[in-house]
N, C-alpha and C positions, 0 to 999 in steps of 0.2 A: 155553125157547123151544119153540114148536110145530114140528112137522115141516115145515110149509109155510114158516114163517119161516126155518128152517134151510136149506131148499132154495133160497129166494130169496137168502139171504146167500151160500150156496155158489156160486150162479150169478153173483152180482155179483163175487165174488172171482175166479172163473174167467174172467169176461169181462175183468177188468182185467189179468190176467196173460197174455193172448194176445199173440203177437208181432205187430208191425205188418205189415200187408199192403201191399205196393207193387205197383201194377199194372204190367203190361208196358209200357203207354203212358208212364207216368211215368218208368220206367227208360230207355226209348228216347229220350225227350225230354232227359233228363239227359245221356246219352251223346252225343246229337246236339249239345247245347250245348257240351260239352267239345271235341268234334271241331271245331266251328265256331270256337272260340276260337283253335285252332291253325291252321286252314285259311284263315281270313279274310286274314291278312297275306300268305299265299302267293298267294291269288287277286288281291289288290290289286297285288302285284308283277307277276303275269302279265297281268292284264286291267284294269289301272288306268285306261287310256285309255278303255275302253268304259264303265267305271263312272262316270268323270268326265263323259263325254258324256251318259250317262243322267241324272245329277244335274242337269246344265245344262239339258237338254231339259225335265225335270220342273219346274225353276224357271221356265223360259220359258213353259210352259203354265200354271203356277199363278198367275202375276202377272195376266195378262189375265182368267183365270177368276175371280180374287178381285175384280177391279174390276167385272166383270159382275155378280157376286153382290152387291156393295155397291150398285150401281145398282138392281138388282131389289129390294133390301131397302128402298129409299126409297119405292117405290110403295105405295099403300094395301094393307094386308094383307101387306106384305113382312115377312120375318123372317130370322133368322140373319145379321145384319150383322156380328156379332162373329166368326162362323166365316169369313166372307168376308175380314175383316181379318186373321185368322190365316193364311189362304191367301196373302194378299199378302205378309205378313211372312215366312212360310216360303219363299215363292218367291224373294224377294230374298236370303234367307240361303243358299238352295241355289245361286243364281247366284254369290254372293260366295264360297262354299266351293269351287265348281268352278273359279272364276278363280284362287283361291289355290292349288288343287291343280296347275293348269297352270303357275303360276309356280314351285312347288316342283319339279315335274318338269323344267322348263327349267333351274332352278338346279342340280339334281342332274346334269343332262347337261353343263352348262358346267363344274361342279366336277370331274366325272369326266374331261372333255376336258383340263382344266388339269392334273389329276393325271397323266394318261397323258403329256402333253407334258413335264411336269417330270421324269418318270422316264426319258424317252428323251434 
């Protein structure tokens, strides 16, 4: 081997054996995700009513906006009718989930009241 080929081979081997570099941003995002996994249930317990209201309002806004988008998509030169349909479906799913959450909250309150009443 010539000396330049040996240097190239040495540089290749040296480049392969370097440790992986992790940016501070990637490490911070990883730590943030781990914290979010543990913090989210706590926030739902503390502020669940606000989150449920926000989900409901988002659904109520999404359904008419989707219908408006479908109507505009029918006009000449209109586009993105599929995205408007997705908006309609997502809006109704958000409304359904928020109503189910309200029923779960109400059921939990009734169950807790019955539990307290049975204990006394």
